[in-house]
DRENTILO-272623 format. One line per 3 residues: number of its first residue (from 1); their letters; for each residue x, y, z of N, C-alpha, C, O. Coordinates in steps of 0.1 Angstrom, whole numbers, plus 2048, in hexadecimal, padded with zeros to 3 digits. Example, Ala and Ser with C-alpha at 12.3 -4.5 7.8 and 13.67 -1.06 7.14 Angstrom:
BEGIN
1	as	884 7C7 84E 87B 7D3 84E 884 7DF 84E 88E 7DF 855  880 7EA 847 889 7F5 847 881 800 84F 886 80B 850 .
//
This chain:
BEGIN
1	xxx	DA2 235 845 D96 23F 83A D9B 245 832 DA7 245 835  D98 24D 824 D9F 251 820 D97 258 81A D8B 256 81D  D99 267 80B D8E 269 805 D8F 264 7FC D98 25D 7F7 .
4	xxx	D7F 269 7F7 D83 260 7E4 D85 271 7DA D86 27B 7E1  D86 271 7CD D8F 281 7CC D81 28B 7CD D83 297 7D1  D72 286 7C9 D6F 296 7D2 D6A 293 7D9 D5E 291 7DA .
7	xxx	D76 292 7E7 D77 296 7F2 D6D 28E 7FC D6F 290 808  D62 283 7F7 D5A 27B 801 D61 273 806 D6A 26F 7FE  D60 270 812 D6B 268 818 D62 258 818 D56 256 818 .
10	xxx	D71 24D 819 D6F 245 818 D73 237 825 D78 239 830  D6E 229 821 D76 22A 82D D77 215 825 D75 213 819  D7B 20B 82F D7D 200 824 D79 1F1 830 D7F 1F2 83B .
13	xxx	D74 1EA 82F D71 1DC 837 D78 1D3 831 D7D 1D6 826  D7A 1C4 838 D7C 1BA 835 D73 1B0 835 D72 1AB 841  D6D 1AC 82D D64 1A2 831 D68 192 828 D64 18E 81D .
16	xxx	D70 18A 831 D75 181 830 D86 182 827 D90 181 82D  D85 182 81D D95 185 815 D8B 18F 80C D91 193 801  D81 194 80D D7C 19D 802 D7D 1A9 806 D7E 1AA 812 .
19	xxx	D7E 1B3 801 D82 1C6 805 D76 1C6 7FF D70 1BF 7F6  D74 1CE 806 D66 1DA 803 D67 1E7 807 D66 1E9 813  D6A 1F2 7FF D71 1FD 7FF D61 206 800 D58 200 7FA .
22	xxx	D5D 211 804 D4C 216 806 D4D 22A 805 D56 231 80A  D47 22B 801 D47 23C 804 D40 244 810 D36 23F 817  D42 248 810 D3A 250 818 D36 25E 818 D3D 268 815 .
25	xxx	D25 25C 81C D20 266 818 D1B 26F 823 D11 268 826  D1B 27A 82D D12 280 837 D0B 286 835 D0D 28D 82B  CFF 289 83C CF6 290 83C CED 297 849 CE6 290 84F .
28	xxx	CED 2A5 84D CE8 2A8 85F CD3 2A1 859 CC8 2A3 85E  CD6 29E 853 CC8 29C 853 CC7 290 855 CBF 28C 85E  CCC 287 84E CCE 278 84C CCD 276 85E CD2 27E 866 .
31	xxx	CC5 26C 860 CC0 262 86D CC6 257 871 CCA 254 87C  CC6 24D 860 CCB 240 864 CD5 23E 858 CD6 246 850  CDD 233 857 CE9 22F 852 CE0 225 845 CD9 21B 847 .
34	xxx	CE5 22E 836 CE3 226 829 CEB 223 826 CF5 22A 827  CE9 211 81F CF7 20C 815 CEF 20E 809 CE4 212 809  CF4 20C 800 CF1 20A 7F3 CFD 208 7E7 D04 212 7E4 .
37	xxx	CFE 201 7E4 D03 1F9 7DA D01 1FD 7C9 CF7 1F8 7C3  D08 204 7C4 D00 20C 7B9 D0A 20B 7AB D16 20F 7AA  D03 206 7A5 D0C 1FF 791 D10 20A 78D D1B 208 786 .
40	xxx	D0C 217 78D D0C 224 783 D1A 228 78C D20 231 786  D1E 226 793 D2C 22B 79D D36 224 79B D41 228 798  D31 215 79C D39 206 795 D3F 20D 788 D4B 20F 787 .
43	xxx	D30 215 77A D3E 216 770 D41 21E 76E D46 220 763  D3F 22C 77C D48 239 77A D51 236 787 D4D 23C 791  D5E 22D 789 D62 224 791 D6E 22C 790 D71 233 799 .
46	xxx	D77 22B 784 D7F 235 77F D7E 247 781 D88 24D 780  D72 24D 782 D73 258 786 D71 25A 793 D6D 265 796  D72 250 79C D74 250 7A6 D68 255 7B1 D65 25F 7B7 .
49	xxx	D65 247 7AF D51 23F 7AF D56 232 7B8 D60 22C 7B5  D4E 22F 7C3 D4D 224 7C7 D3C 21B 7C5 D30 21E 7C6  D43 211 7C1 D36 20B 7C3 D30 20C 7D4 D24 20E 7D1 .
52	xxx	D30 20C 7DD D2A 208 7E1 D2A 213 7EF D32 210 7F8  D24 21B 7F1 D1C 222 7F5 D14 227 806 D08 225 807  D1C 22B 80F D14 230 81F D0D 23D 81D D15 246 819 .
55	xxx	CFF 240 81E D00 24D 825 CF9 246 836 CF4 23C 83A  CFF 258 83A D02 255 849 CFE 25F 851 CFE 268 848  CF9 265 85E CF8 270 865 D07 270 863 D10 267 861 .
58	xxx	D04 282 864 D15 285 867 D1B 282 86F D27 281 86E  D13 27F 87D D21 284 886 D23 26E 887 D2A 26C 891  D20 265 883 D25 259 883 D33 253 881 D37 253 875 .
61	xxx	D39 24F 88B D45 249 88D D4A 23B 881 D45 230 880  D55 242 879 D56 23B 874 D58 225 874 D56 21D 86B  D5D 226 880 D5C 217 886 D4C 210 882 D49 205 87C .
64	xxx	D41 21B 888 D34 219 888 D2E 212 87C D28 207 87D  D32 21B 870 D34 216 869 D39 209 860 D33 1FF 85C  D40 20B 860 D49 1FC 85D D42 1F0 863 D3D 1E6 85D .
67	xxx	D42 1F4 871 D36 1E6 874 D27 1E3 869 D22 1D8 866  D24 1EC 866 D1A 1EA 863 D19 1E9 857 D0F 1E5 852  D25 1ED 84C D2B 1E8 841 D2B 1D9 842 D22 1D3 83C .
70	xxx	D33 1D4 849 D39 1C6 84F D28 1BA 84F D26 1AF 849  D22 1BF 854 D12 1BD 85E D0A 1B5 84C D08 1AA 849  D09 1C5 845 D0B 1C3 83A D0E 1B9 82D D07 1B6 824 .
73	xxx	D1B 1B6 831 D25 1B7 829 D24 1AA 819 D27 1AA 80D  D1E 1A0 824 D18 193 81A D0C 19A 808 D0E 196 7FC  D04 1A2 809 CF9 1A7 809 D05 1B2 7FD D02 1B3 7F1 .
76	xxx	D0E 1B8 801 D19 1C2 7F9 D20 1BC 7F3 D23 1BE 7E7  D25 1B3 7FA D2D 1AC 7EC D24 19F 7E1 D29 19B 7D6  D16 19A 7E7 D14 196 7DB D0B 19F 7CD D09 19D 7C1 .
79	xxx	D06 1AA 7D7 D0A 1B6 7CB D14 1BC 7C1 D12 1C1 7B6  D1B 1BA 7C5 D28 1BD 7C0 D2C 1B6 7B2 D31 1BB 7A7  D26 1A4 7BA D31 19C 7B1 D24 1A0 7A4 D29 1A4 799 .
82	xxx	D1A 1A0 7A5 D0C 1A0 79F D0F 1A9 793 D0B 1A8 788  D1B 1B6 79C D1D 1C5 78B D2E 1B9 782 D36 1BE 77A  D30 1A8 788 D3A 1AF 781 D32 1A8 76F D37 1A5 764 .
85	xxx	D28 1A7 773 D27 1A1 764 D19 1A8 75A D11 1A4 752  D1E 1B8 763 D18 1C1 75A D24 1C1 74C D2F 1BD 74E  D21 1C7 73E D26 1C4 734 D2C 1D4 736 D27 1DE 73D .
88	xxx	D3A 1D3 72D D41 1DF 731 D3D 1E4 72A D35 1E1 722  D46 1F8 72E D41 201 731 D44 208 71E D50 209 71A  D39 20C 715 D3E 211 709 D49 216 709 D4E 21A 713 .
91	xxx	D4F 217 6FB D5A 21B 6FC D5B 22B 6FD D4F 22E 6FD  D62 236 6FC D65 243 700 D61 24B 6F0 D68 24D 6E6  D53 24E 6F3 D4F 251 6E5 D56 261 6E0 D5D 268 6E7 .
94	xxx	D52 262 6D4 D5A 269 6D1 D53 274 6CA D57 280 6CA  D46 26E 6C4 D3D 27F 6C4 D3F 27A 6B4 D3F 285 6AE  D41 274 6AF D40 271 6A0 D37 26E 696 D35 262 693 .
97	xxx	D32 278 68E D26 26F 686 D2B 25C 681 D35 256 67E  D1B 259 681 D1B 249 684 D1E 245 68F D23 23A 68D  D1E 248 69B D22 242 6A8 D0D 242 6B0 D03 24A 6B1 .
100	xxx	D10 237 6B1 CFD 238 6B7 D02 23D 6C3 D0D 23E 6C9  CF2 241 6C6 CF1 24B 6D3 CE1 246 6D8 CD9 244 6D0  CDE 244 6E5 CCE 23D 6EA CCC 248 6EE CD3 250 6F3 .
103	xxx	CBD 248 6EA CAF 252 6EF CA5 24C 6F2 CA3 243 6E9  C9C 24B 6FC C90 242 701 C94 234 6FC C8A 22E 6F7  C9A 230 6FC C9C 21F 6F7 CA0 21F 6EC CA1 214 6E7 .
106	xxx	CA3 22C 6E2 CA1 225 6D6 CAF 229 6D3 CB6 22F 6DB  CB4 224 6C7 CC6 227 6C4 CC7 234 6B8 CBC 238 6B3  CCD 237 6B6 CCD 246 6AE CD7 247 6A7 CE1 246 6AE .
109	xxx	CDA 249 699 CE9 24F 698 CEE 25E 698 CE8 267 694  CF8 25E 69D CFF 271 6A3 CFF 26D 692 D02 262 68C  CFA 27E 68C D03 282 67E D05 295 682 CFD 29E 686 .
112	xxx	D10 293 680 D14 2A5 683 D15 2A8 678 D1B 2A1 66F  D0C 2BA 676 D0B 2C1 66D D13 2CC 670 D1D 2CB 677  D10 2D6 66A D1E 2E1 668 D10 2F1 66D D13 2FD 66E .
115	xxx	CFE 2ED 66F CFA 2FB 670 CFB 2FB 67C D00 2F2 682  CF5 305 680 CF5 310 68E CEB 30A 698 CF1 308 6A2  CE1 306 697 CD8 2FA 698 CD5 2F3 6A5 CDF 2F1 6AC .
118	xxx	CCA 2EF 6AA CC3 2E9 6B2 CCA 2D9 6B4 CC7 2D2 6AA  CD4 2D1 6BF CD3 2C3 6BC CC1 2BF 6BA CB9 2C7 6BF  CBC 2B3 6B3 CB0 2B5 6A8 CB5 2A3 6A9 CC1 2A0 6AA .
121	xxx	CAA 299 6A7 CA4 28F 6A1 C9F 28E 696 C99 298 695  C9E 288 68E C9A 287 681 C9E 275 679 CAA 271 678  C97 271 676 C94 263 678 C9A 25C 681 C94 25D 68C .
124	xxx	CA5 255 682 CAB 24A 687 CB7 252 687 CC1 24B 68A  CBA 261 683 CC7 26A 685 CC5 26F 694 CB9 26D 698  CCF 275 69E CD4 27C 6A4 CD8 28D 69D CE4 28D 69E .
127	xxx	CD5 294 69A CDE 29F 695 CE2 2A3 69B CDA 2A6 6A4  CF0 2AA 69C CF8 2B3 6A3 D03 2BE 69F D0E 2BB 69A  CFC 2CC 6A1 D03 2D7 696 D12 2D5 6A1 D14 2D2 6AD .
130	xxx	D1A 2D9 698 D2C 2D8 69B D38 2E3 696 D3E 2E7 68C  D38 2E5 69E D45 2F3 69B D4E 2EC 69A D4F 2E1 69F  D57 2F4 694 D64 2EF 68D D6E 2F2 699 D6C 2FB 6A1 .
133	xxx	D7B 2EA 69A D86 2EC 69D D8A 2DA 6A7 D86 2CE 6A8  D90 2E0 6AA DA0 2D0 6AF D90 2C5 6B3 D85 2C6 6B6  D99 2B9 6B0 D90 2A9 6B3 D88 2AD 6C1 D7C 2AD 6C3 .
136	xxx	D90 2B1 6C7 D8E 2B5 6D5 D84 2BC 6DD D7C 2B8 6E6  D85 2C7 6D8 D82 2D0 6DA D70 2CD 6D0 D67 2D4 6D4  D6D 2C5 6C5 D67 2C1 6BF D5E 2B7 6C6 D52 2B4 6C6 .
139	xxx	D6A 2B2 6CD D5D 2A4 6D6 D57 2AC 6E4 D4C 2AA 6E8  D5F 2B2 6E9 D61 2BD 6F4 D4D 2C7 6F1 D43 2C6 6F8  D50 2CD 6E5 D44 2D2 6E7 D33 2CC 6DF D28 2D0 6DE .
142	xxx	D3C 2BF 6DA D2F 2B2 6D7 D26 2AC 6E2 D1B 2A7 6E2  D33 2B0 6EC D2D 2A8 6FB D23 2AE 704 D19 2A9 709  D29 2BC 705 D25 2C3 70E D14 2CA 704 D0B 2CF 70B .
145	xxx	D12 2CA 6F7 D07 2CC 6ED CFA 2C6 6F1 CEF 2CB 6F3  CFF 2B6 6F1 CF8 2AC 6F1 CF3 2A7 6FF CE9 29F 701  CFD 2AE 70D CF4 2A9 716 CEB 2B2 718 CE0 2AE 71D .
148	xxx	CED 2BD 714 CE6 2CB 719 CD2 2C6 70C CC6 2C9 70C  CDD 2BF 703 CC9 2BB 700 CC7 2B3 705 CBB 2B2 707  CD1 2A2 70C CC5 294 711 CC4 29C 71F CBD 295 727 .
151	xxx	CC8 2A8 724 CC4 2B0 734 CB6 2B4 72E CAC 2AD 732  CB4 2BD 725 CA6 2C5 720 C9F 2B8 726 C9B 2B6 731  C9D 2AE 71A C95 2A2 718 C96 297 725 C8F 28D 725 .
154	xxx	C9C 299 72B C9B 291 739 C95 29B 73D C8A 298 741  C96 2A8 73D C88 2AE 74D C7C 2AB 744 C76 2A1 748  C78 2B3 738 C6D 2AA 733 C66 2A3 731 C5A 2A5 72F .
157	xxx	C6F 294 733 C68 28A 738 C66 288 741 C5A 286 745  C6F 289 748 C6D 288 75B C5E 293 760 C55 28F 768  C5E 29E 75C C4E 2A8 75A C45 2A0 756 C3C 29E 75E .
160	xxx	C45 29A 74D C39 28D 745 C33 281 74C C27 27E 74B  C3F 278 754 C3D 26F 75B C43 270 76D C41 266 774  C48 279 771 C40 27E 77D C31 27B 786 C2C 275 790 .
163	xxx	C2F 283 77C C1E 280 781 C16 275 781 C0E 272 789  C19 26E 774 C14 260 774 C17 256 783 C0F 255 78C  C1F 251 782 C27 24B 78F C27 255 79B C28 24E 7A5 .
166	xxx	C26 261 79E C23 264 7A9 C12 267 7B1 C0F 268 7BD  C0B 268 7A5 BF8 263 7AC BF8 255 7AF BF2 252 7B9  BFF 247 7A7 BFE 23B 7AB C05 23B 7BB C01 235 7C4 .
169	xxx	C11 245 7BB C19 241 7CA C0D 24F 7D6 C09 24E 7E2  C0D 253 7D3 C03 25C 7D8 C08 265 7E2 C05 269 7EE  C13 268 7D7 C21 274 7E0 C1F 280 7D3 C18 27F 7C9 .
172	xxx	C28 28D 7DA C22 294 7D1 C35 29F 7D1 C36 2A9 7D9  C3F 29C 7CB C4E 2A0 7CC C47 2AA 7C8 C3D 2AD 7C1  C54 2B6 7D7 C55 2C2 7D2 C5C 2CC 7C8 C59 2D7 7C3 .
175	xxx	C6A 2C2 7C6 C70 2CB 7B8 C7A 2BD 7B6 C7F 2B4 7BD  C78 2C3 7A3 C80 2B4 7A1 C89 2BF 796 C85 2CA 791  C9D 2B8 794 CA0 2C0 791 CAB 2B4 785 CB1 2AB 78B .
178	xxx	CAC 2B4 77C CB6 2B0 772 CC7 2B2 77B CCB 2BD 77F  CCD 2A6 77D CD9 2AD 77A CE4 29E 777 CE1 292 775  CF2 2A3 777 D01 29A 772 D05 292 77C D11 294 77C .
181	xxx	D02 28B 785 D05 281 791 D12 27B 78A D14 27E 77E  D1C 273 78F D25 26D 789 D20 25E 78D D24 255 785  D16 25C 79A D10 24D 796 D00 250 79B CFC 25C 79B .
184	xxx	CFA 249 79D CEC 244 79D CE3 253 794 CE5 25F 791  CD2 245 791 CCB 246 783 CC2 253 78E CBC 25B 787  CC2 256 79C CB6 25E 7A3 CBA 25F 7B0 CC1 256 7B5 .
187	xxx	CB6 26A 7B6 CB7 26F 7C4 CAC 274 7C8 CA5 27D 7C3  CA9 26D 7D6 C9B 274 7DB C9B 27B 7E8 C9F 272 7F1  C99 286 7EE CA1 28B 7F9 C93 28C 809 C88 28B 806 .
190	xxx	C95 28D 811 C8C 290 818 C7F 29A 81A C76 297 821  C82 2A4 814 C7B 2B3 810 C74 2AC 805 C6B 2B3 801  C75 2A3 800 C68 2A0 7F4 C6E 2A5 7E3 C69 2A9 7D9 .
193	xxx	C7F 2A2 7E7 C84 2AA 7D6 C87 29B 7D3 C88 290 7D9  C88 2A3 7C3 C8E 299 7BA C96 298 7AD C93 29D 7A2  CA2 290 7B3 CAF 294 7A7 CAE 288 79D CA5 280 7A1 .
196	xxx	CB4 284 790 CB1 27A 788 CBD 27F 782 CC2 28A 785  CC4 275 779 CCD 276 772 CCF 279 763 CC9 26F 75D  CD4 281 759 CCC 284 74B CCC 278 744 CC4 277 73A .
199	xxx	CD6 26C 74B CDC 262 745 CCE 259 73B CCD 256 72F  CC5 258 746 CB8 24E 749 CB1 255 73F CAA 24C 73C  CAF 25C 739 CA7 261 72C CAB 256 71E CA4 252 716 .
202	xxx	CB9 256 721 CB8 24A 71B CB3 23D 715 CB0 238 709  CB1 238 723 CA8 22B 722 C9B 22A 71D C95 233 718  C99 220 71E C84 220 71D C7C 221 723 C7D 21D 72E .
205	xxx	C73 226 720 C68 229 72B C67 221 735 C66 224 741  C66 216 732 C64 20A 73D C6E 212 74E C6C 216 75A  C7E 20F 744 C87 20E 751 C86 21E 756 C86 221 762 .
208	xxx	C85 229 74A C82 23B 753 C79 23A 756 C76 246 757  C6C 231 75A C62 236 75F C69 227 76E C63 22C 777  C6D 221 771 C72 21A 77B C7A 225 781 C76 22A 78C .
211	xxx	C84 22A 77C C8D 235 786 C87 240 78B C8A 245 795  C78 245 77F C71 24F 78A C65 249 794 C60 250 79D  C62 23A 792 C5B 235 79E C5F 232 7AF C59 230 7B9 .
214	xxx	C73 232 7A8 C77 22C 7B6 C7A 23A 7BC C79 23B 7C8  C7F 246 7B3 C80 24E 7BD C72 258 7C2 C73 263 7C8  C67 251 7BD C5B 258 7C4 C5A 250 7D5 C58 255 7E0 .
217	xxx	C5D 242 7D1 C57 238 7DF C62 23C 7E7 C61 23A 7F3  C6E 242 7E2 C79 247 7EE C73 252 7F6 C77 254 802  C67 25C 7EE C5C 263 7F9 C59 25C 7FE C62 25E 807 .
220	xxx	C52 253 802 C4B 248 80F C55 242 81A C55 241 826  C5D 23E 80F C69 235 81C C76 233 815 C7A 229 80E  C80 245 818 C90 244 815 C96 23A 813 CA0 23C 80D .
223	xxx	C92 22F 817 CA0 229 819 C99 217 815 C8E 213 819  CA2 20F 80D C9E 203 806 C94 1FB 80E C8B 1F4 809  C96 1FD 819 C8A 1F2 821 C82 1EC 816 C7F 1EE 80B .
226	xxx	C7F 1DB 827 C77 1D5 814 C65 1DB 813 C5D 1D6 80B  C61 1E6 81F C57 1EC 819 C59 1FE 80D C51 205 806  C63 1FD 80E C64 205 800 C61 1FE 7F8 C58 200 7F0 .
229	xxx	C6E 1ED 7F5 C66 1E5 7E9 C5E 1E4 7E5 C5C 1E4 7D9  C51 1E2 7F3 C44 1D8 7F1 C38 1E7 7EA C30 1E6 7E1  C3D 1F3 7F2 C38 1FE 7EC C3C 201 7DF C31 200 7D8 .
232	xxx	C48 205 7D6 C47 201 7CA C41 1F8 7C3 C39 1FC 7BB  C45 1E6 7C5 C3E 1DD 7BD C30 1DD 7BD C29 1D8 7B5  C27 1E6 7CB C18 1E6 7C4 C17 1F0 7BB C0E 1EC 7B4 .
235	xxx	C1C 1FD 7B8 C1A 200 7AB C26 200 79C C29 206 792  C28 1F5 7A3 C36 1F1 794 C37 1E5 795 C43 1E2 796  C2D 1D6 797 C32 1CC 797 C3E 1C3 793 C46 1BA 797 .
238	xxx	C3C 1C9 78B C51 1C6 783 C58 1CF 781 C58 1D6 777  C5E 1CF 78B C68 1D9 78E C73 1D1 78E C7E 1D7 78B  C74 1C7 78F C85 1C1 798 C87 1C1 789 C90 1C8 785 .
241	xxx	C7C 1B8 77A C85 1BB 76C C83 1C7 76B C8A 1CB 761  C7D 1CF 76F C83 1DB 768 C94 1E1 771 C9C 1E8 76B  C94 1DD 77B CA3 1E2 783 CAF 1DD 77D CBA 1E3 77E .
244	xxx	CAE 1CD 775 CB0 1C6 773 CB9 1C8 761 CC5 1C5 75E  CAE 1CE 758 CB0 1D3 751 CB7 1DF 74F CC2 1DF 74A  CB0 1EA 755 CBE 1F6 75C CCA 1F7 75D CD2 200 75A .
247	xxx	CCC 1E8 764 CD8 1E3 768 CE3 1E3 762 CEE 1E9 764  CDF 1DB 75B CE6 1D4 74D CEB 1DE 742 CF5 1E0 73B  CDE 1E4 744 CDF 1F2 731 CE6 1FF 738 CEA 208 730 .
250	xxx	CE9 202 748 CF0 20D 74B CFE 20F 748 D02 21B 74A  D09 205 742 D0E 208 73E D10 211 731 D1A 217 72D  D0A 210 72D D08 216 71D D04 224 71C D06 22D 714 .
253	xxx	CFC 223 728 CF3 231 72B D00 23D 731 CFC 249 731  D0F 23B 734 D13 246 73E D20 243 731 D27 23A 72C  D1D 253 72E D2A 25C 725 D2A 265 72D D31 26F 72C .
//
């Protein structure tokens, strides 16, 4: 057992000759153990994230978690191997004029301006007010400005789309937040609160809606049980195709 860079506990088991290292998140409210294989975490592995994540009650022994992971090892390894065909993550962004960025599934060319106005879309351009400074200072400030703009747009789109899918599922979320997690496109807790990764606003509406509907369905079924997928499939029959498209697009959305 060891800790990740952010202090989360991890453990490691062997499935034949294949090692499976996983991160452990504990909660006093958690009653059962849940395993997720997260493609967004795979993308961010260099930042200390692990693609295999286990959420467990606070007092569950590591030996018990290891045994549960081993029972699910064939499924876990299968998911990990599917990730191997993901396109590589994009090169580090410098936020210079001419770079392309996604918003709502469309590509926009970044254009830095000398004005002190707001980030805005103009045709196929994304105008980015830029102050003077060193190359590193400009890049850092540009990213901060863009993230702030994307978070605001994500909040707008979430507020617009959640009511539609909440009505289809017959649920009412309590609070909704836009966050900046190292992994995961969204999450839902047992109190009915939803959290969404701002990066998903870059995706086309069909994939954005998949994340919204997915998290709303968790208000009925906290874990990825057959009942959960059945519920999601009832309101979104093509969810598997959307999930696969998001899996492949995901690396392009992380910066």
